[in-house]
C-alpha positions as CSV (number, residue, x, y, z in Angstrom):
1,M,22.3,10.9,16.4
2,T,18.6,10.2,16.7
3,A,16.9,7.0,15.7
4,F,15.3,8.6,12.7
5,A,18.6,10.1,11.5
6,E,20.1,6.6,11.6
7,L,17.5,5.6,9.1
8,G,18.8,8.3,6.7
9,V,16.2,11.0,7.5
10,M,17.6,14.5,6.9
11,P,18.0,16.9,10.0
12,E,15.2,19.3,9.0
13,I,12.7,16.5,8.9
14,V,14.0,15.0,12.1
15,Q,13.4,18.3,13.8
16,A,9.8,18.3,12.7
17,I,9.4,14.7,13.9
18,E,10.7,15.7,17.3
19,D,8.2,18.5,17.5
20,I,5.4,16.0,17.5
21,D,7.2,13.8,20.1
22,W,8.1,10.9,17.8
23,L,11.1,9.7,19.7
24,L,11.6,6.3,18.0
25,P,10.4,5.0,14.7
26,T,7.7,2.3,14.8
27,D,8.5,-1.1,13.5
28,I,6.8,-0.4,10.1
29,Q,8.8,2.9,9.8
30,A,12.1,1.2,10.7
31,E,11.5,-1.5,8.0
32,A,9.9,0.5,5.2
33,M,11.7,3.9,5.2
34,P,15.2,2.7,4.2
35,L,13.6,0.6,1.4
36,I,11.7,3.6,0.0
37,L,14.8,5.9,0.4
38,G,16.7,3.2,-1.5
39,G,14.4,3.4,-4.5
40,G,12.4,0.2,-4.4
41,D,8.7,-0.7,-4.7
42,V,7.3,-1.5,-1.2
43,L,4.2,-3.3,0.0
44,M,3.6,-2.7,3.7
45,A,1.1,-4.1,6.2
46,A,0.8,-3.4,9.9
47,E,-1.9,-2.8,12.5
48,T,-4.1,0.3,12.1
49,G,-2.4,3.2,13.9
50,S,1.1,1.7,13.6
51,G,2.7,4.7,11.7
52,K,2.2,3.6,8.1
53,T,1.5,7.2,7.0
54,G,4.8,8.4,8.4
55,A,6.6,5.4,6.9
56,F,5.8,6.6,3.3
57,C,5.4,10.3,3.8
58,L,8.8,11.0,5.4
59,P,11.0,9.4,2.7
60,I,8.9,10.9,-0.1
61,I,9.1,14.4,1.3
62,Q,12.9,14.0,1.6
63,I,13.5,12.7,-1.9
64,V,11.2,15.4,-3.4
65,H,13.0,18.1,-1.5
66,E,16.4,16.8,-2.7
67,T,15.2,16.7,-6.2
68,L,13.9,20.3,-6.0
69,R,17.2,21.4,-4.5
70,D,19.2,19.7,-7.3
71,R,17.0,21.5,-9.8
72,Q,17.4,24.9,-8.0
73,E,21.2,24.6,-7.9
74,G,21.4,23.5,-11.5
75,R,22.9,20.1,-10.6
76,T,22.5,16.9,-12.6
77,P,20.0,14.7,-10.6
78,R,21.9,12.3,-8.4
79,A,20.4,9.2,-10.0
80,L,21.9,10.3,-13.4
81,T,25.2,11.2,-11.8
82,T,25.4,7.8,-10.2
83,A,24.5,6.0,-13.5
84,A,27.1,8.0,-15.5
85,G,29.9,7.7,-13.0
86,S,29.5,4.1,-11.8
87,K,32.2,1.7,-12.8
88,K,30.1,-1.4,-12.2
89,C,28.4,-3.0,-15.2
90,T,24.7,-3.6,-14.7
91,L,21.5,-3.3,-16.6
92,S,20.8,0.4,-17.2
93,A,18.2,1.9,-14.9
94,F,17.5,4.5,-17.6
95,D,18.2,3.0,-21.0
96,R,15.1,0.7,-20.9
97,G,11.4,0.5,-21.7
98,E,8.7,1.9,-19.4
99,N,7.4,-1.5,-18.2
100,F,10.8,-3.1,-17.9
101,A,11.8,-3.7,-14.2
102,I,15.3,-4.1,-12.8
103,S,16.2,-5.4,-9.4
104,P,18.3,-3.1,-7.1
105,D,21.5,-4.8,-7.9
106,G,20.9,-4.3,-11.6
107,L,21.3,-7.9,-12.6
108,L,17.8,-9.4,-12.5
109,C,15.2,-8.0,-14.9
110,Q,11.6,-8.8,-15.7
111,C,8.7,-7.6,-17.8
112,R,5.1,-8.5,-17.0
113,E,3.6,-7.1,-20.2
114,Q,1.9,-10.0,-22.1
115,R,1.1,-8.0,-25.2
116,A,4.2,-5.9,-25.8
117,W,8.0,-6.3,-25.8
118,E,10.1,-4.3,-23.4
119,G,13.8,-4.0,-23.6
120,C,17.0,-2.7,-21.9
121,R,20.7,-2.3,-22.5
122,S,23.7,-2.6,-20.1
123,S,25.1,0.5,-18.4
124,H,28.5,-0.1,-20.0
125,G,29.6,-1.2,-23.5
126,V,32.7,-2.0,-25.4
127,G,34.3,-0.9,-28.7
128,A,37.1,-3.4,-29.0
129,G,38.2,-6.8,-27.7
130,K,36.5,-10.1,-27.1
131,V,33.8,-10.0,-24.4
132,Y,31.2,-12.4,-22.9
133,Y,28.3,-12.4,-20.5
134,E,25.7,-15.0,-19.3
135,A,22.0,-14.7,-19.0
136,T,19.9,-17.3,-17.1
137,V,16.2,-17.5,-17.7
138,T,14.5,-17.5,-14.3
139,D,10.8,-17.6,-15.4
140,E,8.9,-18.8,-18.4
141,G,8.1,-16.2,-21.1
142,L,9.4,-14.8,-24.4
143,C,12.9,-13.3,-24.6
144,R,15.7,-12.3,-26.9
145,I,19.3,-11.8,-25.7
146,G,22.3,-10.3,-27.5
147,W,24.1,-7.1,-28.4
148,S,23.1,-3.7,-29.8
149,T,24.5,-0.2,-30.3
150,R,23.0,2.9,-28.7
151,K,20.9,3.6,-31.8
152,A,19.0,0.3,-31.6
153,T,15.4,0.2,-30.3
154,H,14.6,-1.6,-27.1
155,E,13.0,-4.4,-29.1
156,L,16.2,-6.3,-29.8
157,G,16.6,-7.6,-33.3
158,K,13.9,-5.4,-35.0
159,D,16.4,-3.0,-36.6
160,E,19.9,-3.1,-38.1
161,H,21.6,-1.9,-34.9
162,G,20.6,-4.9,-32.7
163,F,21.5,-8.7,-32.9
164,G,19.4,-11.1,-30.8
165,Y,18.9,-14.8,-30.1
166,G,15.4,-15.8,-28.9
167,G,13.9,-18.5,-26.9
168,T,12.1,-19.9,-29.9
169,G,15.4,-20.8,-31.5
170,K,15.5,-17.9,-33.9
171,K,18.2,-15.3,-34.4
172,S,17.1,-11.9,-35.6
173,S,18.4,-8.5,-36.9
174,S,16.6,-6.0,-39.0
175,S,13.4,-7.9,-38.4
176,Q,14.8,-11.0,-40.2
177,F,14.2,-14.1,-38.2
178,D,16.2,-17.2,-39.1
179,D,16.6,-20.6,-37.4
180,Y,19.6,-20.8,-35.1
181,G,20.7,-23.2,-32.4
182,E,17.8,-24.5,-30.5
183,S,15.0,-23.2,-28.3
184,F,15.6,-22.4,-24.7
185,G,13.5,-21.6,-21.6
186,K,13.4,-21.5,-17.8
187,A,16.7,-22.5,-16.1
188,D,18.7,-22.4,-19.3
189,T,21.9,-20.2,-19.4
190,I,22.7,-18.5,-22.6
191,G,26.3,-17.3,-23.2
192,C,26.6,-14.2,-25.4
193,F,29.9,-13.7,-27.3
194,L,31.1,-10.5,-29.0
195,D,34.3,-10.7,-31.0
196,L,35.3,-7.2,-32.1
197,E,38.6,-8.5,-33.6
198,V,36.8,-10.5,-36.4
199,F,33.4,-8.7,-35.8
200,T,31.2,-11.7,-35.1
201,I,28.5,-12.5,-32.6
202,S,27.8,-16.0,-31.3
203,F,25.9,-17.8,-28.5
204,S,26.0,-20.9,-26.4
205,K,23.4,-22.8,-24.5
206,N,24.3,-24.3,-21.1
207,G,27.9,-24.3,-22.2
208,A,27.4,-25.9,-25.6
209,D,28.7,-23.7,-28.5
210,L,26.0,-22.9,-31.0
211,G,28.3,-21.4,-33.6
212,E,28.5,-18.1,-35.3
213,A,25.2,-16.2,-35.5
214,F,26.1,-12.8,-37.0
215,N,28.8,-11.0,-38.9
216,I,28.8,-7.4,-37.9
217,P,28.5,-5.2,-41.0
218,K,31.2,-2.7,-41.8
219,R,29.0,0.3,-41.2
220,L,28.7,-0.7,-37.5
221,Q,32.4,-1.7,-37.0
222,G,33.8,1.0,-34.7
223,S,30.5,1.4,-32.7
224,T,30.2,0.8,-29.0
225,F,28.2,-2.4,-28.3
226,F,26.1,-3.0,-25.2
227,A,24.5,-6.2,-23.8
228,A,20.9,-6.1,-24.7
229,V,17.7,-7.9,-23.9
230,T,14.0,-7.7,-24.8
231,L,11.2,-9.5,-22.9
232,K,7.5,-10.3,-23.0
233,N,6.2,-11.6,-19.6
234,A,9.6,-13.1,-18.7
235,E,12.4,-12.8,-16.2
236,I,16.2,-13.2,-16.7
237,Q,19.3,-13.1,-14.4
238,F,22.5,-11.6,-15.8
239,N,26.2,-12.1,-15.0
240,F,28.5,-9.6,-16.6
241,G,31.6,-11.1,-15.0
242,D,31.8,-9.6,-11.5
243,S,31.1,-13.1,-10.2
244,P,32.3,-16.5,-11.6
245,F,30.6,-17.6,-14.7
246,K,28.6,-20.8,-14.7
247,Y,30.1,-21.7,-18.1
248,P,33.5,-19.9,-18.3
249,P,34.3,-18.8,-21.9
250,K,37.3,-20.1,-23.8
251,G,39.4,-18.5,-26.6
252,G,40.5,-15.3,-24.9
253,F,37.0,-13.9,-24.1
254,V,36.6,-11.9,-20.9
255,G,33.6,-10.9,-18.9
256,L,32.0,-7.7,-20.1
257,A,32.5,-6.1,-16.6
258,K,36.3,-6.9,-16.9
259,A,36.8,-5.5,-20.4
260,Q,39.8,-3.0,-20.5
261,D,38.0,-0.5,-22.7
262,L,34.7,-0.5,-20.9
263,V,32.6,2.5,-21.9
264,A,29.9,4.0,-19.6
265,A,26.7,5.0,-21.3
266,G,26.9,8.4,-19.6
267,A,24.2,10.9,-18.7
268,S,24.4,12.3,-22.3
269,Q,22.9,9.1,-23.6
270,I,20.0,9.1,-21.2
271,K,16.9,10.6,-22.7
272,T,15.5,12.9,-20.0
273,G,12.9,14.6,-22.1
274,H,11.1,17.9,-21.2
275,V,10.5,18.6,-17.5
276,N,7.3,20.3,-16.5
277,L,8.5,22.4,-13.6
278,K,5.0,22.7,-12.2
279,A,4.0,19.0,-12.3
280,P,4.0,17.1,-9.0
281,F,6.5,14.4,-8.1
282,A,4.2,12.3,-5.9
283,L,0.6,11.2,-6.1
284,I,-1.1,9.6,-3.0
285,I,-4.6,8.1,-3.3
286,E,-6.7,7.6,-0.2
287,P,-10.1,5.9,0.0
288,S,-11.8,8.7,2.0
289,R,-11.8,12.5,2.4
290,E,-10.9,12.2,6.1
291,L,-7.9,10.0,5.5
292,A,-6.7,12.2,2.6
293,Q,-7.0,15.2,4.9
294,Q,-5.1,13.4,7.6
295,T,-2.2,12.4,5.3
296,H,-2.1,15.9,3.9
297,D,-1.9,17.4,7.4
298,Q,1.0,15.0,8.3
299,I,2.9,16.1,5.2
300,T,2.4,19.7,6.2
301,L,3.9,18.9,9.7
302,F,6.8,16.9,8.4
303,K,8.0,19.5,5.9
304,K,7.7,22.7,7.9
305,Y,11.5,23.1,8.4
306,L,12.4,22.5,4.8
307,K,13.3,25.8,3.3
308,S,14.8,27.0,0.0
309,P,13.2,25.2,-1.7
310,S,10.1,24.4,0.2
311,V,7.9,21.4,-0.7
312,R,4.4,22.3,-1.9
313,E,1.5,19.9,-1.0
314,L,-2.1,20.0,-2.2
315,L,-5.2,18.2,-1.0
316,V,-7.5,17.2,-3.9
317,I,-10.9,16.0,-2.6
318,G,-14.5,16.5,-3.4
319,G,-16.4,19.1,-1.4
320,D,-13.4,21.5,-1.5
321,S,-13.3,24.2,-4.1
322,A,-12.3,22.7,-7.5
323,K,-11.3,26.2,-8.7
324,D,-8.8,26.6,-5.8
325,Q,-7.3,23.2,-6.5
326,I,-7.0,24.0,-10.2
327,R,-5.3,27.3,-9.4
328,A,-2.8,25.6,-7.1
329,L,-2.0,23.0,-9.8
330,S,-1.4,25.6,-12.4
331,N,0.9,27.5,-10.0
332,G,2.8,24.3,-9.3
333,V,2.7,21.6,-6.5
334,D,5.1,18.8,-5.6
335,I,3.0,16.3,-3.7
336,V,-0.7,15.7,-4.4
337,C,-2.9,13.7,-2.0
338,G,-6.5,13.1,-2.8
339,T,-9.5,10.8,-3.3
340,P,-10.2,8.8,-6.5
341,G,-13.2,10.7,-7.8
342,R,-11.8,14.2,-7.7
343,L,-8.3,13.0,-8.8
344,D,-9.9,11.3,-11.8
345,D,-11.7,14.6,-12.7
346,M,-8.4,16.5,-12.5
347,I,-6.4,14.0,-14.5
348,S,-9.0,13.4,-17.2
349,T,-9.4,17.2,-17.9
350,G,-5.7,17.7,-18.0
351,K,-5.5,19.8,-14.9
352,L,-3.2,17.3,-13.1
353,D,-0.1,16.6,-15.1
354,L,1.3,13.1,-14.4
355,S,4.4,13.4,-16.6
356,N,6.8,14.1,-13.6
357,I,5.4,11.5,-11.1
358,Q,8.1,9.6,-9.3
359,F,6.0,8.1,-6.4
360,F,2.6,6.5,-6.8
361,V,1.1,5.6,-3.4
362,L,-2.0,3.6,-2.7
363,D,-2.9,4.0,0.9
364,E,-5.5,1.6,2.4
365,A,-5.3,-0.3,-0.8
366,D,-7.8,-3.0,0.4
367,G,-10.3,-0.2,1.0
368,L,-9.8,1.3,-2.5
369,L,-10.3,-2.1,-4.1
370,S,-13.3,-3.0,-2.0
371,Q,-14.9,0.3,-3.1
372,G,-14.5,-0.6,-6.7
373,Y,-11.6,1.7,-7.6
374,G,-9.4,-1.1,-9.0
375,S,-10.0,-0.1,-12.7
376,L,-9.4,3.6,-11.9
377,V,-6.1,2.8,-10.2
378,D,-5.0,0.9,-13.2
379,K,-6.1,3.7,-15.5
380,I,-4.1,6.3,-13.6
381,Y,-1.1,3.9,-13.4
382,Q,-1.1,3.5,-17.2
383,Q,-0.9,7.3,-17.7
384,I,2.2,7.7,-15.4
385,P,5.6,7.4,-17.2
386,K,7.5,4.5,-15.8
387,V,10.7,6.5,-16.0
388,S,10.5,10.2,-15.1
389,P,12.0,12.9,-17.3
390,I,15.0,13.1,-15.0
391,G,15.6,9.4,-15.3
392,R,14.2,8.1,-12.0
393,R,12.2,4.9,-12.1
394,L,8.6,5.1,-10.9
395,Q,8.3,3.9,-7.3
396,M,5.0,2.3,-6.1
397,I,4.1,2.1,-2.5
398,V,1.1,0.1,-1.4
399,C,-0.2,0.2,2.1
400,S,-2.9,-1.9,3.6
401,A,-4.1,-3.2,6.9
402,T,-3.5,-6.6,5.5
403,L,-1.5,-8.0,2.5
404,H,-3.4,-11.3,2.7
405,S,-6.2,-10.0,0.5
406,F,-6.4,-11.7,-2.9
407,E,-7.2,-8.4,-4.6
408,V,-4.2,-6.6,-3.0
409,K,-1.9,-9.5,-4.1
410,K,-3.4,-9.4,-7.6
411,L,-2.8,-5.6,-7.9
412,A,0.8,-6.0,-6.7
413,D,1.5,-8.7,-9.2
414,K,0.1,-6.6,-12.0
415,L,1.5,-3.1,-11.3
416,M,4.6,-3.5,-9.1
417,H,8.1,-4.5,-9.9
418,F,10.2,-6.6,-7.5
419,P,8.3,-5.2,-4.5
420,T,9.7,-5.8,-1.0
421,W,7.0,-7.1,1.3
422,V,7.0,-5.5,4.8
423,D,4.4,-7.5,6.6
424,L,4.6,-6.8,10.3
425,K,1.0,-7.8,10.8
426,G,1.1,-11.4,9.6
427,Q,-2.1,-13.4,9.8
428,D,-5.0,-11.2,11.0
429,S,-5.3,-11.2,14.8
430,V,-6.8,-9.1,17.5
431,P,-4.3,-7.1,19.7
432,D,-4.2,-8.0,23.3
433,T,-5.1,-4.5,24.1
434,V,-8.6,-5.1,22.7
435,H,-11.4,-7.0,24.5
436,H,-14.0,-8.0,22.0
437,V,-17.3,-9.7,22.9
438,V,-20.6,-10.6,21.2
439,C,-24.1,-10.1,22.5
440,Y,-26.7,-12.2,20.8
441,V,-30.0,-10.4,20.0
442,D,-32.7,-13.0,20.2
443,P,-36.2,-11.6,19.4
444,V,-37.8,-14.9,20.4
445,G,-36.2,-15.1,23.8
446,D,-36.4,-11.4,24.5
447,T,-39.9,-10.2,23.8
448,S,-39.4,-6.7,25.3
449,W,-39.6,-5.3,21.8
450,H,-43.4,-5.7,22.1
451,K,-43.7,-2.8,24.6
452,L,-40.7,-0.5,24.2
453,P,-41.7,3.0,25.3
454,K,-39.6,4.7,22.6
455,R,-38.7,2.9,19.4
456,I,-36.1,3.6,16.8
457,K,-37.3,4.5,13.3
458,T,-36.2,1.5,11.3
459,D,-35.3,1.3,7.6
460,S,-38.9,0.8,6.4
461,I,-38.0,-2.4,4.6
462,H,-41.0,-4.1,6.4
463,Y,-43.4,-1.2,5.7
464,H,-45.7,-3.5,3.7
465,D,-45.4,-6.5,6.0
466,D,-47.6,-7.5,8.9
467,T,-45.2,-7.3,11.8
468,K,-47.6,-7.4,14.7
469,P,-46.1,-8.9,17.9
470,G,-48.5,-11.8,17.8
471,R,-46.9,-13.1,14.6
472,R,-43.7,-15.1,14.5
473,S,-43.0,-14.6,10.8
474,A,-39.4,-14.0,9.6
475,E,-40.4,-10.5,8.7
476,T,-41.7,-9.8,12.3
477,L,-38.6,-11.2,13.9
478,S,-36.4,-9.2,11.5
479,E,-38.2,-6.0,12.5
480,A,-37.9,-6.9,16.1
481,V,-34.1,-7.3,15.8
482,K,-33.9,-3.7,14.5
483,L,-35.8,-2.4,17.5
484,L,-33.9,-4.5,20.1
485,K,-30.5,-3.5,18.8
486,A,-31.2,0.2,19.4
487,E,-32.3,-0.7,23.0
488,Y,-29.2,-2.9,23.6
489,L,-27.0,-0.1,22.4
490,L,-28.5,2.2,25.0
491,R,-28.0,-0.5,27.6
492,A,-24.3,-0.9,26.6
493,I,-23.7,2.8,26.9
494,D,-25.3,2.9,30.3
495,E,-23.6,-0.2,31.7
496,H,-20.1,0.9,30.7
497,E,-20.8,4.6,31.2
498,M,-19.3,5.2,27.8
499,D,-17.9,8.7,27.4
500,Q,-16.6,8.2,23.9
501,A,-17.4,5.5,21.3
502,I,-17.6,4.8,17.6
503,L,-20.9,3.1,16.6
504,F,-20.9,1.2,13.3
505,C,-24.1,0.7,11.3
506,R,-24.4,-1.1,8.0
507,T,-26.0,1.6,5.8
508,K,-26.2,5.4,5.7
509,L,-29.9,5.2,6.4
510,D,-29.2,3.1,9.5
511,C,-26.7,5.8,10.7
512,D,-29.3,8.5,10.2
513,N,-31.9,6.6,12.1
514,M,-29.5,5.8,15.0
515,E,-28.5,9.5,15.2
516,Q,-32.2,10.5,15.5
517,Y,-32.8,7.8,18.1
518,L,-29.9,8.9,20.4
519,M,-30.9,12.6,20.0
520,S,-34.5,11.7,21.0
521,H,-33.0,10.4,24.3
522,G,-31.4,13.8,25.0
523,G,-28.4,13.4,22.7
524,H,-28.4,16.7,20.9
525,S,-25.1,17.3,19.2
526,S,-24.8,20.9,20.6
527,M,-24.3,19.8,24.2
528,V,-22.1,17.2,25.8
529,N,-24.6,14.8,27.6
530,K,-25.2,11.2,27.9
531,Y,-26.1,10.4,24.3
532,S,-24.6,13.3,22.3
533,C,-23.7,12.2,18.8
534,V,-22.8,13.1,15.2
535,C,-23.0,11.1,12.0
536,L,-20.3,10.4,9.4
537,H,-21.2,9.0,6.0
538,G,-21.0,9.7,2.3
539,D,-24.4,11.5,2.0
540,R,-23.4,14.2,4.5
541,R,-21.9,17.3,3.0
542,P,-18.1,17.4,3.1
543,Q,-18.0,20.4,5.5
544,E,-20.5,18.7,7.8
545,R,-18.4,15.5,7.8
546,K,-15.3,17.5,8.6
547,A,-17.0,19.4,11.4
548,N,-18.6,16.3,12.9
549,L,-15.3,14.4,13.0
550,Q,-13.6,17.4,14.6
551,A,-16.4,17.7,17.2
552,F,-15.9,14.0,18.1
553,K,-12.1,14.5,18.3
554,D,-12.4,17.5,20.5
555,G,-14.8,15.7,22.8
556,E,-17.7,18.0,22.1
557,V,-19.9,14.9,21.4
558,R,-19.5,11.4,22.8
559,F,-20.6,9.2,19.9
560,L,-19.6,9.0,16.2
561,I,-22.0,7.0,14.1
562,C,-20.6,5.8,10.8
563,T,-20.4,3.2,8.0
564,D,-17.3,1.1,7.2
565,V,-16.3,3.4,4.3
566,A,-16.4,6.5,6.4
567,A,-14.5,4.9,9.2
568,R,-11.3,4.4,7.2
569,G,-10.4,8.0,7.6
570,I,-10.8,8.1,11.3
571,D,-7.6,8.5,13.4
572,V,-8.6,9.4,16.9
573,H,-6.3,8.2,19.7
574,G,-7.5,6.6,22.9
575,I,-11.0,5.6,21.7
576,P,-12.2,3.3,24.5
577,Y,-15.2,1.7,22.9
578,V,-16.6,0.4,19.6
579,V,-20.1,-1.0,19.1
580,N,-21.0,-3.0,16.0
581,V,-24.7,-2.3,15.9
582,T,-24.6,-4.5,12.7
583,M,-22.0,-7.2,12.1
584,P,-20.0,-6.6,8.9
585,D,-20.3,-9.1,6.1
586,D,-16.5,-8.9,5.4
587,K,-14.1,-10.2,8.0
588,Q,-11.5,-7.6,7.1
589,N,-14.0,-4.9,8.0
590,Y,-14.4,-6.5,11.4
591,I,-10.6,-6.1,11.9
592,H,-10.8,-2.5,10.7
593,R,-13.6,-1.7,13.1
594,I,-12.3,-3.1,16.3
595,G,-8.9,-1.8,15.4
596,R,-10.2,1.7,16.2
597,V,-9.7,0.8,19.9
598,G,-6.7,-0.6,21.7
599,R,-4.3,1.7,19.9
600,A,-1.1,3.1,21.3
601,D,-1.1,0.5,24.0
602,R,-4.5,1.7,25.4
603,M,-7.1,-0.7,26.4
604,G,-10.4,-0.9,24.4
605,L,-13.6,-2.8,24.4
606,A,-15.5,-3.8,21.2
607,I,-19.1,-5.0,21.5
608,S,-20.9,-6.7,18.6
609,L,-24.6,-7.1,18.5
610,V,-25.4,-10.3,16.6
611,S,-28.9,-11.3,15.6
612,T,-29.9,-14.9,16.2
613,V,-32.3,-14.7,13.2
614,K,-31.8,-13.5,9.7
615,E,-32.6,-9.9,9.2
616,K,-34.0,-8.4,6.0
617,V,-31.9,-5.4,4.8
618,W,-31.6,-3.1,1.9
619,Y,-29.1,-4.1,-0.8
620,H,-29.6,-1.5,-3.6
621,S,-28.5,-2.6,-7.1
622,C,-30.9,-0.1,-8.8
623,P,-29.7,2.8,-11.0
624,S,-30.6,5.3,-8.3
625,R,-28.5,3.4,-5.7
626,G,-31.3,3.6,-3.2
627,K,-32.6,7.1,-3.7
628,S,-36.4,7.1,-3.6
629,C,-36.3,3.3,-4.0
630,N,-39.0,1.2,-2.1
631,N,-38.6,-2.1,-4.0
632,T,-38.6,-4.5,-1.0
633,N,-38.5,-7.6,-3.2
634,L,-35.4,-9.8,-2.7
635,K,-32.5,-9.3,-5.1
636,E,-33.1,-12.6,-6.9
637,R,-36.7,-11.4,-7.6
638,G,-35.5,-8.1,-9.1
639,G,-35.7,-6.2,-5.9
640,C,-33.2,-4.4,-3.6
641,A,-33.3,-6.5,-0.5
642,I,-31.4,-9.5,0.9
643,W,-31.6,-11.6,4.1
644,Y,-28.6,-10.8,6.3
645,D,-27.2,-13.7,8.3
646,E,-25.1,-12.3,11.2
647,K,-24.5,-15.6,12.8
648,Q,-22.9,-16.9,9.6
649,Y,-20.7,-13.8,9.4
650,L,-19.6,-14.2,13.0
651,A,-18.6,-17.8,12.3
652,E,-16.5,-16.7,9.3
653,I,-14.8,-14.1,11.4
654,E,-14.0,-16.5,14.2
655,E,-12.7,-19.1,11.7
656,H,-10.5,-16.4,10.1
657,L,-9.1,-15.3,13.5
658,G,-8.9,-18.8,14.9
659,V,-10.7,-17.8,18.1
660,S,-14.0,-18.1,19.7
661,I,-15.2,-14.6,20.6
662,P,-16.4,-14.4,24.2
663,E,-20.2,-13.9,24.7
664,T,-22.0,-11.6,27.1
665,D,-25.7,-11.7,27.9
666,R,-28.3,-9.0,27.3
667,S,-27.1,-7.1,30.5
668,L,-24.0,-6.2,28.4
669,K,-21.8,-6.7,31.5
670,V,-18.2,-7.7,30.5
671,E,-15.7,-9.4,32.8
672,T,-12.3,-7.8,32.9
673,D,-9.1,-9.6,31.8
674,D,-7.1,-10.9,34.7
675,F,-3.8,-10.0,33.0
676,D,-4.6,-6.3,33.0
677,G,-5.9,-6.2,36.6
678,K,-8.5,-3.4,36.8
679,V,-9.2,-2.3,33.3
680,V,-10.0,1.3,32.4
681,Y,-10.9,1.4,28.8
682,G,-9.1,4.2,26.9
683,Q,-6.2,4.3,29.3
684,K,-2.9,2.7,29.0
685,R,-2.9,-0.8,30.5
686,S,-1.1,-1.5,33.8
687,N,2.3,-3.1,33.7
688,K,2.0,-4.3,37.3
689,G,0.5,-7.7,36.6
690,A,2.3,-10.9,37.4
691,A,2.7,-11.8,33.8
692,Y,4.7,-8.7,33.3
693,M,7.1,-9.6,36.1
694,D,7.5,-13.1,34.7
695,H,8.3,-11.5,31.3
696,V,11.2,-9.5,32.9
697,E,12.5,-12.6,34.7
698,Q,12.4,-14.6,31.5
699,L,14.4,-12.0,29.6
700,A,17.0,-11.4,32.3
701,P,19.4,-14.3,31.2
702,S,19.2,-13.2,27.5
703,V,20.0,-9.6,28.4
704,K,23.0,-10.8,30.5
705,K,24.3,-12.9,27.7
706,L,24.0,-10.0,25.2
707,A,25.9,-7.8,27.5
708,E,28.7,-10.3,27.7
709,L,28.8,-10.7,23.9
710,E,28.9,-6.9,23.6
711,R,31.9,-6.7,26.0
712,Q,33.8,-9.4,24.0
713,V,33.1,-7.5,20.7
714,Q,34.4,-4.3,22.1
715,T,37.5,-6.0,23.6
716,N,38.3,-7.7,20.2
717,F,37.9,-4.4,18.4
718,L,40.3,-2.6,20.7
719,C,42.9,-5.4,20.4
720,N,42.7,-5.3,16.6
721,Q,43.1,-1.6,16.6
722,H,46.2,-2.0,18.8
723,L,47.7,-4.6,16.4
724,I,47.1,-2.3,13.4
725,A,48.8,0.6,15.2
């Protein structure tokens, strides 16, 4: 059995995995895949290039295929069969409100809605006898607990079929609220008594009997009663009697789970609704076209051996034919992967039906949120049914390079239910496969910008300023930094004989200017030479972006010039170099950028050019977002410019990482790390160093001890088998 098969992956998918030489699951795959296959919400964080895409794509493809196969063979979905056939009494995964969450064991529930009540009933009920269960409030909020028949609404106590006792000290049925007992809240345990011999309902608080609350009317005598609850921004833990009660009941009452005539709700009571056979089961949102394309391509590879029925995937991104996408949706697809803008168009016009969605995936969630798509994500989430027509609970999967972002945590708290955190990244750090250095660009100490033979075209923000070399104004030094950085980039390329690198610039205009500058030095994109390059940013046509990225991947050009947004979709293995022509103003973006090197255990070098003086840059807040804008006034004066302080951003990055990033001088020479011996960036690091040998010697005693323990376990097993025989 292969390692992936041991995680529960079906043979056809394992075969596809083996075709791409995935021999062992990565750490994030080993942790997350069983959780997703098990049906829970999952938040995952790991280093860039760690296999997060496979971690969510593989289980989604498998579950979608199994659902299609059940449908094709006319079988009741497995989730419904399990619910109907289970003998264990839990909260029902299907007889509940859309925003009502239940833990995997079926005994802890919560609702995070603050404006609406959401309710649920137990999976089993009774029609005779004297039964009891306990409910302990585990978080502050509003709640009502009690009993109801199948005909009751989920808002317990609002109709004649439900009887509830609320935290405000009121009992209610048929929307009549009367004083009863006393109020209760967090840490209180409420006992719920149902006596179908004399047809009464009563409650207790922390073991104290509160007396009779309801007489069950004759019209309901003979009905099956279920434990019921309704919540508003609250959480409650249930005990139906499979474990000892905190306050055991007296007077012949037994736990609901132990009742002799326990009645299962059954699949017939689960409202499955109409199933749109052409609507997709999974929706995956990516922050960029390139990343969406990459995820789509992975899905195509993973599902290629799944036949009868096959899984149909669709890429929904801007730049591709909308008519073709609409045609595919009308014919029927199973998994949709796309970018926010085009997905919003398809959903808002009714072309993409969300009624059947079982998986909602946000990949690179921190990127989606930083680009301002938080409200769109929430809008889409609100349109997805929280229980699918076949009775499966919506699963949310959120992937990010880090889970330590406040915005990601806020989104998880708002949209996800009992998510499992798979955080293999921990606090942000730089892998030991990455050497990162800074080179200060000082226009006062280095006056070579006065007489550069060939200058880069700058962003024209100083077009109206007097920036003659004789002046030492802030504007002059700012313009000088822009000129020097281009020169230092050439120097870095020459010094390290870079054959492939990603060059990060702050704006799309900066990218365009850098591309022209490198091409002016003989870097035409149609030939592989010293400075061959292509550009990747949002203003380039989609087909051009796709072709440029492919040219870089294929080695037809050496340098890819891009912005932070465009870089999120890049997945090119073995990149040896990254140059930050401009330091990012967000420390997470620094992690993303330098994470492009040092992947798959290959060594990489990241060089950051840091200005010693503030640089004036564009910061467009105008309606045109910079098009034909030449307002060089500062933002606080109604303009579209700011002063950019790279030394401050560097300090924040170092504080965040807890390190001092090594410096190199203007020669751009970088000393190699003694641990790795002779470093060749882009190649796998050597394992011949002394530290490696020490590592083996340190592990040897532990390995020996583990071997001895294994021998003892095997011996004990054989002895026990002998005794049993």
